[in-house]
N, C-alpha and C positions, 0 to 999 in steps of 0.2 A: 355586709356585716351590720345591718340595721339593728339597733337596740343594744349594741355592745357598749358597756360603760368604759370610759377612759380614765376615770378617777375612782378612788375608794369611797365607799360610803363612810359615814362617821362610825358606824358600828364595826365595819370591816377594819378601819384604822385602829379602833379601840382593841379589837381582837388581836391585830398584829402587834400592837404595843404590849399587850398583856402576854402574848406568846414570847416575845423577845425577853420579857422579864422573867417568865416562869418556865419556858420551854415545855409547856404542857398544853396540848391542843384543847382538851376538854375544859380545863380550868380557865383558859383564856377565852373560850367561847362563852362560858357562863358569866365570867366577869365583864365581858363586853355587852351583856344583856340578852344573849340568846338563851332559849329555854334549856333546861337540863335534858329534856327529851331530845331536842334538836342536837345538842352537843354530843349525846351518847350514840346517836344513830350513825351508821356507816357513811351515809351521804351528807350528814350535817356538818360537823366540825371538819371532817376530812375534805369536804368540798371547799370550805373556807381556806384551808391550808394549801390546797391545790390550785386556788385561783391565781393566775399569773400576775395580776396586779398586787395581790397580797404578798406573793413570793418576792416580787421586785421590791416592794416597800420593806419587807423584812430584811432582805439581803443588803439593801442600801443602808438601813439604819444599824444593822449589825456591823457593817464595815466601818461606819462612823464610830461606833462604840469601841471597836478594836483599835482604830487609829488613836482615839483618846487614851486608851489604856497603854498603848505603846509609846505615844508621844508625851 
């Protein structure tokens, strides 16, 4: 697995944070600095949301939000 990243890029983290806030893949991609064209394409924003590192980050941070809301 040469070349596989083990951490999120700054832009991926920004995307994930915006997605947690808005629940909108397109909007989150644009807010994170990706182009509107990239965000609209089937492989653009969808590739971001399908990224295992992004998914793990979103799940972890949504769980933290849920815990804060409950506790």
